[in-house]
C-alpha positions as CSV (number, residue, x, y, z in Angstrom):
1,M,-41.8,47.4,18.2
2,V,-38.0,47.2,18.2
3,S,-35.8,45.2,16.0
4,P,-32.4,44.0,17.4
5,A,-29.5,45.4,15.4
6,L,-25.7,45.1,15.7
7,I,-23.1,47.8,15.1
8,L,-20.8,46.5,12.4
9,P,-17.7,47.7,10.6
10,P,-18.1,49.0,7.0
11,K,-15.9,46.1,5.8
12,P,-16.8,42.4,6.2
13,D,-15.2,40.5,9.0
14,D,-16.3,37.8,11.5
15,R,-18.7,40.2,13.2
16,W,-20.9,40.2,10.1
17,Q,-21.1,36.4,10.3
18,L,-21.7,36.4,14.0
19,A,-24.6,38.8,13.5
20,R,-26.3,36.3,11.1
21,Q,-25.5,33.4,13.4
22,M,-27.4,35.2,16.2
23,G,-30.4,35.9,14.0
24,V,-29.6,39.6,13.7
25,E,-30.6,41.1,10.3
26,D,-30.2,44.8,10.9
27,A,-26.8,46.4,10.5
28,V,-25.8,49.7,12.1
29,I,-22.7,50.9,10.3
30,H,-20.2,53.0,12.3
31,P,-16.6,53.6,11.2
32,L,-15.4,53.6,14.8
33,E,-15.3,49.9,14.3
34,I,-12.1,50.3,12.3
35,G,-10.9,53.6,13.9
36,D,-12.0,55.5,10.8
37,G,-13.4,59.0,11.2
38,R,-14.8,59.0,7.7
39,T,-17.2,61.8,6.8
40,D,-16.7,61.6,3.0
41,W,-19.3,59.0,2.1
42,T,-20.1,59.0,-1.6
43,F,-23.1,57.5,-3.4
44,D,-20.9,54.7,-4.8
45,G,-19.4,54.0,-1.4
46,L,-22.8,53.8,0.2
47,Q,-24.3,51.7,-2.6
48,G,-21.3,49.3,-2.6
49,L,-21.6,48.8,1.1
50,S,-25.4,48.2,0.8
51,N,-24.8,45.6,-1.9
52,W,-22.2,43.9,0.3
53,L,-24.6,43.8,3.2
54,D,-27.4,42.5,1.1
55,D,-25.2,39.7,-0.1
56,A,-24.4,38.8,3.5
57,G,-28.1,38.7,4.4
58,L,-28.0,41.9,6.4
59,R,-30.1,45.1,6.0
60,F,-28.4,48.5,6.1
61,A,-30.6,49.9,8.8
62,V,-28.7,52.8,10.3
63,L,-25.7,54.9,9.4
64,E,-24.2,56.7,12.4
65,G,-21.1,58.4,13.8
66,S,-19.7,59.5,10.5
67,V,-22.2,61.9,9.0
68,P,-21.1,65.2,7.4
69,I,-22.1,67.8,9.9
70,S,-19.4,70.3,10.7
71,D,-19.0,72.5,13.7
72,R,-19.7,75.5,11.4
73,V,-23.2,74.0,11.1
74,R,-23.5,73.2,14.8
75,T,-22.5,76.7,15.9
76,G,-24.2,78.6,13.1
77,R,-20.9,80.1,11.8
78,E,-20.0,81.5,8.4
79,G,-20.0,78.7,5.8
80,R,-22.7,76.6,7.3
81,D,-25.0,76.9,4.3
82,E,-22.3,75.3,2.1
83,D,-21.9,72.5,4.6
84,I,-25.6,72.0,4.9
85,E,-25.8,71.5,1.2
86,T,-23.2,68.7,1.6
87,F,-25.4,67.1,4.2
88,K,-28.5,67.4,1.9
89,R,-26.6,65.6,-0.9
90,F,-25.6,62.9,1.6
91,L,-29.2,62.5,2.6
92,R,-30.3,62.1,-1.0
93,D,-27.6,59.5,-1.5
94,C,-28.8,57.6,1.6
95,G,-32.4,57.8,0.2
96,E,-31.3,56.5,-3.2
97,V,-29.4,53.6,-1.6
98,G,-32.3,52.8,0.7
99,I,-30.7,53.6,4.1
100,P,-33.8,54.3,6.3
101,T,-32.2,56.0,9.3
102,V,-29.3,58.4,9.9
103,C,-28.1,59.0,13.5
104,Y,-26.4,62.3,14.2
105,D,-25.4,64.5,17.2
106,W,-25.1,68.1,18.1
107,M,-21.9,68.0,20.2
108,A,-19.7,70.8,19.0
109,G,-16.0,70.8,19.8
110,V,-15.8,67.9,22.2
111,R,-17.8,64.8,21.3
112,W,-18.3,61.6,23.3
113,A,-16.3,62.1,26.5
114,R,-15.0,59.6,29.1
115,T,-12.3,60.0,31.8
116,A,-11.5,56.3,32.4
117,A,-11.7,53.2,30.2
118,H,-10.4,50.5,32.5
119,V,-12.9,50.6,35.4
120,E,-13.2,47.1,36.8
121,S,-16.7,45.6,36.8
122,R,-18.2,42.1,37.2
123,G,-15.7,39.3,37.1
124,G,-12.8,41.6,36.2
125,S,-14.5,43.0,33.1
126,Y,-13.8,46.6,32.2
127,V,-16.3,49.5,31.7
128,T,-15.9,53.2,31.0
129,E,-16.5,56.1,33.4
130,F,-17.1,59.8,33.2
131,D,-16.1,62.0,36.1
132,H,-16.4,65.7,35.5
133,A,-13.9,66.4,38.4
134,K,-11.2,64.8,36.3
135,V,-11.9,66.7,33.1
136,G,-9.8,69.8,33.8
137,E,-10.2,73.1,32.0
138,G,-8.0,72.6,28.9
139,P,-7.6,75.1,26.2
140,A,-10.5,77.2,24.9
141,T,-12.0,75.7,21.8
142,L,-15.2,77.5,20.7
143,E,-14.9,80.9,22.4
144,G,-18.1,83.0,22.4
145,V,-20.5,80.2,21.4
146,T,-23.6,80.3,23.6
147,H,-26.5,77.8,24.2
148,E,-28.8,80.0,22.1
149,D,-26.2,79.9,19.3
150,L,-26.4,76.2,19.2
151,W,-30.2,76.2,19.5
152,E,-30.5,78.7,16.6
153,A,-28.1,76.6,14.5
154,L,-30.0,73.3,15.2
155,E,-33.4,74.7,14.5
156,Y,-32.1,76.3,11.3
157,F,-30.5,73.0,10.3
158,L,-33.7,71.1,10.9
159,G,-35.7,73.6,8.9
160,E,-33.3,73.1,6.0
161,V,-32.7,69.3,6.0
162,T,-35.9,67.7,7.3
163,P,-37.9,68.5,4.1
164,V,-35.1,66.7,2.2
165,A,-35.3,63.7,4.6
166,E,-39.0,63.6,4.0
167,E,-38.6,63.7,0.3
168,V,-36.1,60.9,0.1
169,G,-37.5,58.7,2.9
170,V,-34.7,58.9,5.5
171,K,-35.4,59.3,9.2
172,L,-33.2,61.6,11.2
173,A,-32.4,60.4,14.8
174,L,-30.6,63.0,17.0
175,H,-28.4,61.4,19.7
176,P,-28.1,63.1,23.1
177,D,-25.0,64.9,24.2
178,D,-22.8,62.4,26.0
179,P,-22.4,63.2,28.8
180,P,-25.6,65.2,28.9
181,R,-24.2,68.2,30.8
182,E,-25.0,71.9,30.3
183,S,-21.4,72.4,29.2
184,L,-18.1,70.5,28.9
185,R,-15.1,72.7,29.5
186,D,-16.0,76.0,27.8
187,I,-18.4,74.5,25.3
188,P,-22.2,74.7,25.8
189,R,-24.4,71.6,25.3
190,I,-28.1,71.7,24.6
191,V,-29.4,68.1,23.9
192,T,-29.3,67.3,27.6
193,S,-32.9,66.7,28.8
194,V,-36.4,65.5,28.0
195,A,-37.5,69.2,27.7
196,A,-34.7,69.9,25.3
197,Y,-35.9,67.0,23.1
198,D,-39.4,68.5,23.2
199,R,-38.0,71.7,21.7
200,V,-36.1,69.7,19.1
201,L,-39.2,67.8,18.0
202,D,-41.4,71.0,18.1
203,A,-38.8,72.7,15.8
204,Y,-40.1,70.6,12.9
205,E,-43.1,68.4,13.2
206,S,-42.3,65.3,11.2
207,E,-41.6,61.6,11.8
208,H,-38.4,62.3,9.9
209,N,-37.2,64.6,12.7
210,G,-36.7,62.1,15.5
211,I,-34.7,60.7,18.3
212,T,-31.9,58.3,19.0
213,F,-33.1,57.1,22.4
214,C,-29.8,56.4,24.1
215,Q,-30.8,54.9,27.4
216,G,-27.6,55.6,29.2
217,N,-27.8,59.3,28.5
218,F,-31.4,59.5,29.4
219,A,-30.6,57.7,32.7
220,A,-27.7,60.2,33.4
221,M,-30.2,63.0,32.8
222,G,-32.3,61.6,35.6
223,A,-35.2,60.6,33.3
224,D,-37.6,57.8,34.1
225,I,-36.7,55.5,31.2
226,P,-40.1,53.8,30.5
227,E,-42.0,57.1,31.0
228,A,-39.6,58.9,28.6
229,I,-40.1,56.1,26.0
230,E,-43.9,56.5,26.3
231,H,-43.5,60.3,26.1
232,F,-41.6,60.3,22.8
233,G,-43.4,57.3,21.3
234,D,-43.1,57.1,17.6
235,R,-40.6,60.0,17.4
236,I,-38.0,57.4,18.6
237,N,-36.3,56.4,15.3
238,F,-33.4,54.5,16.8
239,V,-32.4,53.0,20.2
240,H,-29.1,52.5,22.0
241,F,-29.8,49.9,24.7
242,R,-27.5,50.5,27.6
243,D,-27.4,51.7,31.3
244,V,-25.3,53.7,33.6
245,E,-24.9,54.1,37.4
246,G,-24.7,57.8,38.4
247,D,-25.6,61.1,36.8
248,S,-24.2,63.5,34.3
249,D,-21.5,64.7,36.7
250,R,-20.1,61.2,37.3
251,F,-21.3,57.8,36.0
252,V,-20.0,54.4,35.1
253,E,-21.3,52.1,32.4
254,T,-22.9,48.9,33.7
255,W,-23.6,45.5,32.4
256,H,-27.0,45.5,30.6
257,D,-28.5,43.2,33.3
258,A,-26.9,44.9,36.3
259,G,-27.7,48.7,36.2
260,P,-30.4,50.7,38.0
261,T,-32.9,50.8,35.1
262,D,-35.7,48.2,34.9
263,M,-34.8,46.9,31.5
264,L,-37.8,44.7,31.3
265,E,-40.1,47.7,31.8
266,A,-38.1,49.6,29.2
267,M,-38.5,46.8,26.7
268,R,-42.2,46.7,27.5
269,A,-42.5,50.5,26.8
270,Y,-40.7,50.1,23.5
271,E,-43.0,47.3,22.4
272,S,-46.1,49.4,23.3
273,H,-45.2,52.9,22.2
274,V,-42.5,53.1,19.4
275,G,-43.1,52.7,15.7
276,D,-42.7,49.5,13.7
277,D,-39.3,47.9,13.2
278,V,-37.3,50.6,15.0
279,P,-33.7,49.3,15.1
280,M,-32.2,48.8,18.6
281,R,-28.6,48.0,19.2
282,P,-26.6,47.3,22.3
283,D,-24.2,50.1,23.2
284,H,-21.1,50.5,25.4
285,V,-20.7,46.9,26.3
286,P,-18.2,45.6,28.9
287,T,-14.8,44.4,27.7
288,M,-14.6,40.7,28.7
289,A,-11.9,38.1,29.2
290,G,-9.5,37.7,26.3
291,E,-10.2,41.2,24.8
292,D,-7.6,43.9,24.9
293,N,-9.9,46.9,25.6
294,S,-8.3,48.8,22.7
295,N,-11.8,49.9,21.6
296,P,-13.6,50.4,25.0
297,G,-17.3,49.7,24.9
298,Y,-17.3,48.1,21.5
299,H,-15.7,44.7,21.7
300,T,-17.5,41.6,20.6
301,K,-18.2,39.3,23.6
302,G,-20.2,41.9,25.5
303,R,-22.3,42.5,22.4
304,L,-23.1,38.8,22.1
305,F,-24.2,38.8,25.7
306,A,-26.3,42.0,25.2
307,I,-28.0,40.7,22.1
308,G,-29.1,37.5,23.9
309,Y,-30.3,39.6,26.8
310,M,-32.3,41.9,24.6
311,R,-33.9,39.1,22.7
312,G,-34.9,37.4,25.9
313,L,-36.5,40.6,27.2
314,R,-38.3,41.1,24.0
315,E,-39.7,37.5,24.1
316,Q,-41.0,38.3,27.7
317,V,-43.0,41.3,26.6
318,R,-44.6,40.0,23.4
319,P,-48.1,38.5,23.6
């Protein structure tokens, strides 16, 4: 069973009120909403934000995009143990505050990548695009790092931090590499397929070692979305509801109701196979009329549309 959630900035504005007006109760906090790359969350900062959300009638359901995982951790380089201790302290703070889910990724060097942000879509709206042919080579960034280096580092990380996550009651939710390619420039990527996620989940058998099921990335992998949802089942701890047209070499984001994925069947699979109250938020929405596209994929009007669409689908699949 999924619970509609909305990505919100870590400071109150009209989006907090819009969430409540739409009946959304779960907040996903992501500093990209204010252009803040914060990774220095403190206990007091998290507790203060949680209190603020409580007062607004919102639940602090997920923290994503700003968690303290360094590339020393992701690549297994010297100093990773010190950085992992920082992450463990962060998890304990999240547990103490009562934040149930932390979304993280394993993209070293280059993170989320797009090559165009003003691709015209329905009615003159804008969506984003990735085209590997337009990436270029660029300077070397992580010379000598291999796929197995990243795998060793991820499996080591999970062995260190998942017991802490279990202890404090926080579920980890690993986001796919975006785009889910074998490499981007000179940098290997590993979280790129259903089989890769099987290896991740086998690395530490626990409901606290789970998945952020980002539909757009699984679609770019070529996965059958409902089948993949059923395959992973209750190891899905968080959902990004979106769709793309294309594959990992080249794709464009789509409107949530206009992509190739059967979204009704996807919602039916979530309702049947994932755990209770898994937060699901709309992701990478179109930029609509009157919006300046300064934060591509994350403006407000497309989110309002997507939440309504998601709620309608959910009503269709419930008995």
